[in-house]
N, C-alpha and C positions, 0 to 999 in steps of 0.2 A: 417360533424359530428356535434352533437348538442353542442351548447355553454352553459355551466353551469352557474348558478348564483353563489351565495356565498356557499362555502364549509367550513364546520366547521372541523378543524383538532385537534386531541388530541395527545400529546406527553407525554410519561411517561415511557420510557424504563429503566431509572435508577434513578438518584436523582432529576431530574427537572420535575415537572408536569407543563404542559403549554398547552394552547389552543389558537386557533386563527381562524379568519374568513378571507377567501381569495376569492375575486372576480376577477376583472381585476387587482387588486392590493391589497395589505395588507389593510384590513379594521380594524381589532382589534386584539391585542396580549396581553395575560396576563400569567404570570408564577408565580408559588409559589413553590420553590425548598425545597426539604427535607434536613435539615441540621442535621446530626448526632451529638449527644452530645459529642462523642469522636471517635477516630478511623476512619475507612473508612465506606462505605455504607453497611448497613445491609439490605438485600433484603426484609425480612418480614416487618421490621419496615418502610422501604421506601413504600412498598405497602399499609401498614396501613395509612401512611401519605397521599398517593394518594387518598385512599378511603374516608378519612376524609375531604380532601380539594377539592374533585372533583366538588361538587355542586357550591362552590364559584368560582373555577377557570373557569368553563364553564359559569356560569351566568355572569361573568364580560364581556364576549364577546358576548354572545348569548342574546342580548337585544330584538330581534325581530325574534322569531322562524320561522315566516312565510316566511322570506327571505332566509332560508337555503335550498339549493337544494341538498345537500348531506353531509355525514358524512365520514371522513377519521381517520384512527389511525394507530399507529406503530405496526405491527405485529412482529417485531424483526429486528435485534438481540437486546437482552437486558436481563434483569433479569426477570426470569419467573414469580414471584409473581407480579411484577409491570406491565408486559405486560398483565397478565390476568385480573388485575384490570382495566386497561384502556380499554381493548377489551370488557369487559362486559358492561362498561359505553357506549361505541360507539354503540354496538348492541341495547341496550335499547333505545338510542336516535334515532336510525334509524327506529326502529319499531314504536316509539311513534309518531315521526314526519312523518312517511310514506315516507321517502326519501331514495335514494340509499346509500349503504354502500360499503367502499373499504378499505381494509388493505394495507399498504404500507411498503416498505423496509426502514428502518431508515437510512441506509447508502446512498441509492440512493436519498432519500429526501434531505440529505445534499448537494449532487452534484447538484441536479436540482434547489435547491433554490440558490445556489452558481452561477450557469449559469444565472438564472433569474436576480439576483441582480447586477451581474457584466458585463453581456452582452457578456461573452466569448462563443465560439462556440464548439470547440472540444479539450478540454484540457487534459493534464495529470494531474490527481488529486492526491494531497496528503491529505489524510483524517486522521487527527491527533486528537484523542479525548481520553477520559479516558480509554476506553476498546478497542479501535481500532487504529491501524496504518497500513494503507494500501496505496499503490500507485496503482491508477486505471486508465484505459482508455477505451473508447467505441469502439466496433467493432462488427458489424453484430448483431445488436439488443441485445447486452449484454454489461454490464459494466464488462470488464475483469480486473482481479486482477493481475498486473504485479509482485507485491511483497508485503510482509506484515511482521508483527512481527512474530517470531517464538515462543515467550513466552507470554509477557505482553504488553498491550498497553502503549504508551508513557505517557499518562496522569495518568494511574494507577501506572506506575513506579515513576513518580514525587511525587504523593500522598504517595506512600510507603515510599520514602525517608523523605518526610516531616514528617510523623508520627514518623520515627526513631529520629527525632530532635525536636519533640514537636511543629512543625509548625501547623498552622490551616488547616482545610480542606475547599475547595480544596487547594492543595499545590502549584500549578502552579504559582498563583500571588505572593505568599510570596517568593518563589524561585527566581522568576524574579526580585523582588524588592532587595533582598539580593545580587543577581548576579551583580548588577550595581556597587558594591563596591569591587568586587573580582578581582583576578589574576588567571592565568591558572596553573593548576597542572595536571599531567598526569593521565588519567583514562582509563579503557579498552574500546576499540572501536570495535564493532562486526558487520560487514557486510558480508553476506554470498550470494554473487551474487545479486539477486534482493530482497533478504530478509534481515532482520536484528533482533537483539535480544537485549534486555535491561536489562535482569536480573543480569548479571554479572556487568554491569555498575552501577546499582542501589546499588548492595550489596557493591561494592567497595567504592562508595561514602558514604554509610551509615557507613562503617567501619573505614574510614580514620579519623586521628586526626587533620587534617588541619583546619584552621579558616572556620567557616560556610559560610562566603562570598565567599571565594575561592572555596569551594566545590560546592556551587550553580552555580557560574560562569562557572566551568569547566564541571559540570554536563550538563548545558544548551549547552555549546559549543560542547560537545562530542555527546549527544543525537541528537541534531538538525543537526549537520553535517552529522550523519549517515542518517537521514531522507532526507536531500537534496542531498546526494550522490546517494541514490537509486532512488530519483525522477529525477535527471539528467540522470542516466543510462536509465531509462524508456523513457525519452524524446528523448535520442539519438536512442534508440532501435525502438521506434514507429514512429519517424520522425514527431512529432507534433511541434506545434509552440506556444502553450499556456500552462501555468501552473495555476492550481486553487488550492488554499489552503481553506480547510473546516474543521470543527470540533472545539470543544472548545479549544484545545491547540493552534489552529490557532490565537488566541487573542494575543499570546505572540509577542511582538514587535521584539524581536531578531530573532525569527524563520522567521518572515515575511521579515526582513532585509536580512537574509542569502539567502532565496528563491529569493528575488528580485535581489540580487547580481548575483546569478547563472544565472538567466534569462537574465539579462543584458549582461553577458559575453558570453552568447550563442546566443544573438539576439532573444530571445523569449519574450513573454509577460506574465507579472505576474498579477494575479488577486486574490483579497481577498475580500469577501463580508463585509458589515458593521457589527459591533459587534452584533446587535440584531439577525442576521441570522447565526452567527458562532457556538455558542453552541447549545445544544438541545433545540428546540423550536417548538411551535405548528404551527408556519407559514409555515415551510418546509413541515410538514405533510399535511396541508391544500392545499398547492400549488401543491404538487405532486398528491394528491388525486383528485384535480380538473382536472389535465391533464389526469390522468387515467380514470376518469369518462367520460371526453370528447371523449376518445377513446374506450368507450364501455367496460371498465374493472370492472363493477359492480360485486360485490360478494354477494352470498347468505350468511346469518348468519352462516350457518353450515360449510362454506368454509373458515371461518375466524379464524381458530385456530391458536394461536400464535406460533412462532417458535424462541426460544431463540438464535439459531445458524444460523439464516436466513442470507445468504450471498448475496452480491450485484450481483454476477454473476448467481444467480438462478432466476433473474427477467428478463422476456422478455420485452425489451424496445420498445414497438410498436409506441412510439410517436417521435422517431428520425429517420432521414434519413441517410443511409450510404454514400450519396453523400458528407457529410461533411468530410469524412476521407480522410487523406493524406497517401501516402505510402512512406516509407523511401527507398532511392536508395541503391543499393548494392555498397559500396565504392570501391570494388575490380574490379568492371566492369564499374564503372562510369568514365567520362572523367578526372575530376581533379587528379593530381598527389599527392595532399595533402588532407587529410581528418581529421576531429576531431571526436573521440569517446567520450565517457563519461569521460575517465581518461587521455587520451593521444592524442597528434598530431602524425598522421602516415603519413610519407612520403614514397611514393611508387616509388622505383627505378626500373630499367629493371630486376635486379636479387635479389636486397635486399629491405628490409623494415626497416626504422628507426622509432622506436617507442619511442617518448619522452614524459614522464610524465610532465604534466604542473601543476603549482601551482593552487590552488583554493582560489580565494579571499574571499570566504565566510567562509572558515575554518581558525581557529586560526593558526598563523605562525608556532609555534612550533609543533602542531599536523599535519599540512600540510607536513612540512619537514620530519617529522618521517615517515608518511604513504608513502610518495614518495620513501624514502630511502629503507624502509622495503619491499615494494611491488617489487621494481626493483631488489633488491638482490634475493628475494625469486623467482621471475619469472625465472630469469636466472638459478638459481640452480635446480629448479624443472622441468624446460624444459629439461635440460640435463638428470636428473633421468628418466623422462618419456620416452625420446627417447631411453635411453639404455634399458628400459623395453619392448620395442617394440611398444610403442605408436606413431602413426604418428603425428609428430610435426615439426615446423620449425627448422632449424639448427641455432644455435647462432653464430654470426660472431664477436660481440664485446659487451662489457658492460662497461657503466660508471655510475656515481652516479644516474642519472635519465633517461638514454637512453639505449636502446637495439637496436643493429643491427642484424637483422635476415634474414634468406632465405625468399624470396617472394613465397608464396604459390599461384599459379594461380588456378582459378576455382570459381564457385558461392558459396556464403555463403548458408548455409542450409535454412535460412529463405526465400531465393529466389527460393528454389528448394525443396519444402516440398512434397515429394512423399514418400509413405511407403517404397519403396526400399532405398531411401537415408536416411531415419530416422532409418531403420534397420542397415544400415552402421554405423550411429552414435552410436547405441546400441553396436555394435561390438567394437568400439573404446573405449567407456566409460567402457565397461567390462574389457578390458585390463588394462585401467588406474586404475580402482578400485582394480583389482587383484594385481597390483604392489604396492598397499599401498599409492596411491596419490588421493587426492580430488581435483577437479578442482576449485571449489568455485565460479564460474560464468558461469555455464553450460547453456548457451542460444544458440538460433539458429544463433545468430550473431557472435558466436565464434567457429563455425564449418564450414570448407571448404570441399566441395566435389571435389575430384581430382582422376582421373584415377581409378574409382571403389573403393575408399577409403574415409573415413571421417577424415580430419586432424584437430586436435584440436589446436586452438590459443588462445592468451590472457590468460596466466596463472597468471595474477597479484594478484588474490585472492586465489591462490592455496595453499595447505598445504599438508604435509606428514601425513597421518592418516589412520588407519585401523579400526577405529570406525564405527560401523553399523550406529550410528546416523548421523555422517558427511557425509556418503555415502548416506544415506537417504535424507539428506538436499539437497545434490547435484542433485539427481534425482528429487526431489520436485521442485527445481528451473526450471529445464528443462521442466517438465510437466506443471508448471505455465505459462511458456513462450509459449509453444505450445498451451495451452488452450486459452491464451489471444490474439492469432494472427490467429486462424483458426478454423472454424467449423468442420474440419476433425480430431479433436483431438482423438476421440476413436480409429479410425483405426491407426493413427500414433502412439498412445501410445502402442497399441499391437505390431506394427512393431519394436518399440524401445525395448520393452521387449524381443522379440524374439532374436534380436541381443545381447542384454546385457546378457541374460541367456546362450547363446551359449558360451561365453567366460569367464564367471565368475561363479565359483561354489556356491559362496555365494549370488547369485542374489536374490533368494527367500526371504532370511532374510532381505535383504536391501529393497526390494520392499514392504514387509509387514510393515518395519518401515516408509517408505514413506507414505503408507496408514494411518498409525497411525499419522504421522505429520500432514497430511491433516485433520484428524478427530479432532485434538486437538481444543478445543474451544478458541476462541479469546476474548470472553467476561468473563475476569477472575476477 
């Protein structure tokens, strides 16, 4: 493949206008962010800022145009007016210099510059920025989204709280500084399987009358624990051994500390790039653009239309090899009699399984004790309810404050036996579950066991009693995300699940429509 010289990258998806030159390493980088006079980012004003400052920002790094071999820019996701401003400048430069043009995905650029800067190979990625909160992993030439926010990005949530208390924009640094003097108070904690939500947390923090230092401390402790929990669940599900933190919120030292603690506890390696590569920056665009151009991914100007909702899993990753991928063993058929999942240590006996929830060192002690007690009680109660409703589940033998003793269910996990017939069985079972008014809360292929022509549901630790269409839709959305992130056979498997689900649940069509709506919801809010 051809080796490109220097590539000019232009980033301007939201508040930060930045450009960089990247050859074998970073040559030059310059940024000039838009700073709103008050409140949050106003898309048109940000775009006007970008247009006014474009010449200076590019001129600071483009000192010798003859050395530029290509132009790269962010196609999305981002704010439409800002994206269009940057795209226009990139097209004009490509035409005037007579060099190739490529539009890149902003999220994938964060991941690739992180891999470059830290040397990690195949990580689970926590992408935490203003508008995005996603847990991502690579499989079969795609960056698959294991889980993500169901409402607002964590950075936007922090900014929203900051505005409610008159703190400057961006709110993250001010909140981090105030949090150093605070103590813990209870705030809502919302994790739904592989997904999470911040709106309730931010609203509660904004409305509480506690001292500002205590609110900031607790907001961080709660929001970051949610992010780390979902990252740990993806790490356990995917069987990877590295975690990479990227995005502007990744600059927060407490978030880094929590992720590092989780990784040390699980024997995984933690990586975070240096500060200049964490937030939105031109270097990540130039670096990914160079890789893509080296792999023949040049674009015609007419093919570079911006996409404000451009998702990382829409990008074909031609520059990576699937030989890097590890596969996670099925703990029910593996040799060890003890295994550790994301939440608990599981001891497999001949007839029984002991599931003991373990404390998380990264979580505040009060929050950790609360979650362990709540989830253990809820799991025992809802397992019994589900079984009485005809849902195949393990039989409960004994319950203590942090431990459940259950019947051992023999058979492969669904993730090890992904056939349309087995996924249809899963649809049958979930249809019965939802018909009975129960939401599983962690509906992944690692929580389904195929046995004797049936699909048995396990791990009800995040379950709840609910007949809401939204809750059921989130349940299905979590499963579809898991399937899509682990196999290229997703379309056929999705149809198989829908057949089974619709067979046993008369409300299936409404729930499936809500799931489609959840998927369509923009994450750049």
